[in-house]
Residue, then its C-alpha position, 0 to 999 in steps of 0.5 A: m399328455y406326458v407329465c413324467i417322461c422318465n417313468a412314462v406317466t401321463d396326466r390321465d395316470i395322475r387323475g386316475a391316482v387322485a380318483r384312487g386317493a392320491r392327494s400329494l406329490d409323495d402319494l404320486a411318487a409312491t404309486l406312479r414314481v412321478a418325480t423320482h428320477c430327474r424331478k423336472c416334472a415335479e411342478c407340472a405334476r403338482a399342477v395336474l394333481a391340484d387340478a384333479v383334486a379341485a375337480l373332485p366332489s367336495c366330500a372326496a377332496a378332503d383328507d380323512 
């Protein structure tokens, strides 16, 4: 599903970014440019981000 139409970012892209270490909306903005244009996607992006982080093994979800 597309989360950020402005930058063609999908939920799969966000989950991939989480797997590579993204843990915040700022991380997603820096790597995928999510919520950097009209920002209408910010709430949905945060929800997908939270779901993806919650699905990580507990040792991977913690910020080092």
